[in-house]
C-alpha positions in Angstrom: 132.0 54.7 113.0 133.3 54.3 109.4 134.4 50.8 108.1 136.5 50.1 105.0 137.7 46.7 103.7 141.0 47.3 101.8 143.8 45.0 100.5 147.4 45.8 100.9 150.2 43.5 99.6 148.0 40.5 99.4 146.4 40.9 102.9 142.9 42.2 103.5 142.3 44.5 106.4 139.0 45.7 107.9 139.7 49.3 108.9 137.4 51.0 111.4 137.7 54.6 112.3 135.9 56.3 115.1 135.8 60.1 114.6 134.8 60.7 118.2 137.8 59.2 119.9 140.1 59.4 116.9 141.0 55.6 117.2 141.7 53.5 114.1 141.6 49.7 114.3 142.9 47.2 111.8 141.7 43.6 111.6 143.5 41.2 109.1 141.4 39.1 106.8 142.3 36.6 104.1 142.7 37.9 100.6 144.2 37.4 97.1 147.3 39.4 96.0 145.5 40.3 92.8 143.1 42.5 94.8 145.8 44.8 96.1 144.6 48.4 96.8 140.9 47.6 95.9 138.6 48.8 98.6 134.9 48.3 99.4 133.1 50.8 101.5 131.1 49.0 104.1 129.3 52.1 105.4 128.8 55.6 104.3 132.3 57.0 104.5 131.2 59.9 102.3 129.1 61.4 105.0 132.3 62.5 106.8 133.2 64.6 103.8 129.8 66.2 103.3 130.4 70.0 103.3 127.8 72.7 103.9 126.2 74.5 101.0 125.3 78.1 101.1 123.5 80.7 99.0 124.2 84.4 98.9 120.9 86.3 99.1 120.0 89.4 97.1 121.4 92.7 98.5 118.9 95.3 99.8 119.0 98.9 100.9 122.1 99.7 98.8 123.1 103.2 99.8 126.1 105.5 99.6 128.2 103.8 102.4 126.2 100.7 103.2 124.2 97.7 102.0 122.2 94.9 103.5 123.3 91.4 102.4 123.2 87.9 103.8 123.1 84.2 103.1 121.1 81.0 103.5 122.8 77.8 104.5 120.9 75.2 102.5 122.8 72.2 103.9 124.7 72.3 107.1 126.8 69.2 106.2 128.2 66.7 108.7 130.6 69.0 110.7 129.5 71.8 113.0 129.5 75.3 111.5 131.7 77.6 113.6 131.2 80.8 111.8 129.0 82.3 109.1 128.7 85.7 107.4 129.5 87.6 104.3 132.7 88.8 102.7 133.2 91.4 100.0 135.7 93.1 97.8 135.8 96.0 95.3 138.5 94.3 93.2 138.0 90.6 93.3 134.9 88.9 91.7 135.4 86.0 94.2 135.9 87.7 97.5 137.3 85.7 100.5 137.2 86.1 104.2 140.8 87.4 104.0 139.5 90.5 102.1 136.6 92.0 104.2 134.1 90.1 106.3 131.4 90.4 108.9 130.0 87.5 110.8 126.5 86.8 112.1 125.5 85.6 115.5 121.9 85.0 114.5 120.4 81.6 115.2 119.1 79.5 112.3 120.4 79.1 108.8 119.5 82.4 107.3 120.9 85.8 108.2 121.2 89.4 107.0 124.0 91.8 107.8 124.7 95.5 107.3 128.0 96.2 105.5 129.3 99.6 106.4 132.1 102.0 105.4 131.7 101.3 101.7 132.8 103.8 99.1 130.2 105.8 97.2 129.7 105.1 93.5 131.7 101.8 93.8 131.0 98.3 92.5 131.4 95.5 95.1 131.4 91.8 94.9 129.7 89.9 97.8 129.6 86.3 98.9 128.1 84.5 101.9 130.3 82.0 103.7 130.2 79.3 106.3 133.2 77.9 108.1 133.7 74.6 110.0 136.8 73.1 111.4 137.8 71.7 108.0 137.5 74.7 105.7 135.4 77.7 104.5 132.6 77.2 102.0 131.4 80.2 99.9 128.1 81.0 98.2 127.5 82.6 94.8 128.8 86.1 94.1 126.4 89.0 93.9 127.3 92.4 92.6 126.2 95.8 93.8 127.0 99.4 93.1 126.7 102.0 95.9 125.0 105.3 95.3 127.2 108.2 94.2 127.7 111.2 96.5 128.0 113.7 93.7 124.4 114.8 94.3 125.0 116.3 97.7 123.2 113.5 99.6 124.1 110.8 102.0 122.1 107.8 103.3 121.9 105.7 106.5 121.6 101.9 106.8 117.8 102.2 106.9 117.7 103.9 103.5 116.9 107.4 104.8 118.5 109.9 102.5 119.7 113.3 103.8 120.7 116.4 102.0 124.1 118.0 102.9 125.5 121.5 102.8 129.1 122.8 102.8 129.6 125.7 105.2 133.2 126.9 105.0 135.4 123.8 105.1 132.8 121.7 106.9 130.0 119.6 105.4 126.8 119.2 107.5 123.5 117.3 107.3 120.7 119.7 106.3 118.2 117.4 108.0 117.9 115.9 111.5 118.9 112.3 111.8 116.0 109.9 111.5 117.6 106.5 112.1 116.3 104.0 114.8 119.2 101.5 114.5 122.9 101.6 115.2 125.1 101.0 112.3 125.5 97.3 113.1 121.7 96.9 112.8 120.9 96.8 116.5 117.7 98.6 117.4 117.6 101.8 119.4 114.5 101.3 121.5 112.0 103.8 122.7 110.1 104.3 126.0 107.2 106.3 127.4 108.6 106.1 131.0 110.6 108.5 133.0 114.3 107.6 132.8 115.8 109.8 135.5 116.6 106.8 137.7 118.1 104.7 134.9 121.8 104.3 134.5 123.1 105.3 131.0 119.7 105.0 129.3 119.8 104.5 125.5 116.6 105.5 123.8 115.2 107.4 120.8 111.9 109.1 120.3 110.1 110.6 117.3 110.0 114.4 117.4 107.2 115.5 119.8 106.4 111.8 120.3 104.7 111.5 116.9 106.0 109.1 114.3 104.3 111.0 111.5 106.7 113.9 112.2 109.9 111.9 111.8 110.3 112.4 108.1 110.5 116.2 108.5 111.7 116.7 112.1 113.8 113.6 112.8 114.3 111.8 116.1 115.5 112.7 119.6 118.2 110.7 121.2 119.8 110.4 124.6 123.5 111.3 124.8 124.4 107.7 125.5 123.0 106.7 122.1 124.9 109.3 120.2 128.2 108.4 121.8 127.8 104.6 121.6 130.6 102.8 119.7 128.1 101.2 117.4 127.5 104.7 115.9 124.4 106.3 114.5 125.8 108.6 111.8 126.7 107.0 108.5 130.2 105.7 108.0 132.6 108.6 107.5 130.3 111.0 109.4 130.1 111.6 113.1 128.1 113.5 115.8 129.8 116.9 116.0 131.9 117.8 118.9 132.1 121.1 120.8 135.1 121.9 118.6 133.1 121.3 115.4 130.4 123.7 116.5 133.0 126.2 117.5 134.4 126.1 114.0 131.0 126.6 112.5 130.4 129.6 114.8 133.7 131.1 113.8 133.1 130.7 110.1 129.7 132.4 110.5 131.3 135.5 112.1 131.6 134.5 115.7 128.7 136.5 117.0 126.5 133.9 118.8 123.8 136.5 119.4 123.3 136.8 115.6 124.3 133.5 114.1 121.0 131.9 114.8 119.5 134.0 112.0 121.9 132.3 109.5 121.1 128.8 110.8 117.3 128.8 111.2 115.0 127.8 108.3 113.4 131.1 107.1 109.7 132.0 107.4 107.2 130.4 109.7 106.1 127.2 107.8 107.6 125.0 110.5 108.7 127.6 113.1 106.2 129.2 115.4 105.9 133.0 114.7 107.7 135.3 114.8 110.9 133.2 114.1 112.9 136.4 114.6 115.5 137.3 112.0 115.7 133.9 110.3 117.4 134.0 106.8 119.0 130.5 106.6 121.8 132.1 104.7 124.2 129.3 105.7 121.9 126.6 104.3 121.9 124.8 107.6 118.1 124.8 107.7 117.5 124.2 111.4 113.9 123.3 112.2 112.2 123.3 115.7 112.0 119.6 116.7 112.1 120.5 120.3 113.5 118.1 122.9 112.5 115.4 125.5 113.0 115.9 129.1 114.2 113.0 131.2 110.9 113.2 133.1 109.2 112.0 129.9 107.8 115.4 128.7 108.3 116.6 125.1 109.1 120.3 125.2 109.7 123.3 122.8 108.3 121.7 119.7 107.8 124.4 117.1 109.7 126.9 119.2 113.2 125.6 119.5 115.8 123.5 117.7 118.4 121.7 119.9 121.4 119.6 118.8 123.6 117.3 120.8 127.4 117.5 120.7 129.5 114.5 121.5 131.4 116.5 124.1 130.7 115.7 127.7 130.7 118.5 130.4 130.8 116.2 133.4 129.5 112.8 134.5 125.9 114.0 134.5 125.6 116.3 131.4 126.9 117.2 128.0 127.0 120.2 125.7 124.2 120.9 123.3 123.3 123.9 121.0 119.9 125.5 120.6 118.0 128.1 118.5 114.8 129.8 119.4 111.9 131.4 117.5 112.0 134.5 119.7 115.6 135.5 119.0 118.7 135.1 116.7 121.0 133.5 119.3 122.9 130.3 118.9 123.2 129.1 122.5 125.8 126.7 123.9 124.5 125.0 127.1 124.7 121.8 129.1 122.0 119.4 130.0 121.5 115.9 131.3 122.8 113.0 129.3 119.3 111.5 129.7 117.5 114.2 127.8 116.5 113.8 124.1 117.9 116.1 121.5 118.3 115.9 117.7 121.5 115.1 115.8 123.0 116.8 112.8 125.8 114.6 111.5 129.0 116.2 110.4 
């Protein structure tokens, strides 16, 4: 309860305010007319006006389309904080939540958030914020500049950088996706178990089950991961559909028995011999990361490259595309959603 002694028109009132039940009581006391409007604070009225204070933390993993930024609430104030997060703008040095924002559900007073769908080569102003029922308090402004995309590369939220290649009117990753998080920062877990009995399993695995191979060969994902709304391709990119692959095939001449030669990395540095016909004339640079069967077995490593499409065939399986070291075919096939294949973002 807050108490104030104040004088109005010669009469002194003891004013008590209870913020829990919103009742205000007035008790008249004797006074002198000369003391009109003077007030003495009996107890700490100022505590009701104590606002939170917040600091914007240094941004990290600044990439083409994303950055990691956050805040630390250094004083929570007297009123419960209902929302916290970061806001940003590419035009205002003091961004507000009405510009762009993302909120944090993390417990505690410190948090970090991935900002996605930024523009390459652009300066952004970022502030942390905390909101209570009274107002919104902002932290200091930090400034970042995203990486330029003029060098033919793109990056994910983890800081992995991928080369890209233009094939006809399409632009493709030249490397298999390596990320182990969704674009909102949620982890994509792994498992050593059979997943045949699981319902819509969402897992990732390093190629051939070996983390040391990830930098070169990437990761394998179940179909439920690659179609999750949280996304795994960088903002502005997506997992290619059956139609996207059809356009690639058409541009390369339409002969699926020969196109594999144009897509496979040449020679046998990464492919098992004989890697028939491989020229990599398209620049796609497919490498044989193999796949993971839903029974937990890693298969085809060094022999085959397999890529998910986002297109479902039926409730049990989806379309994928594969290349083999023994021929020049580019095969469209269907397989269980629960299998693990690589991803080339498009």
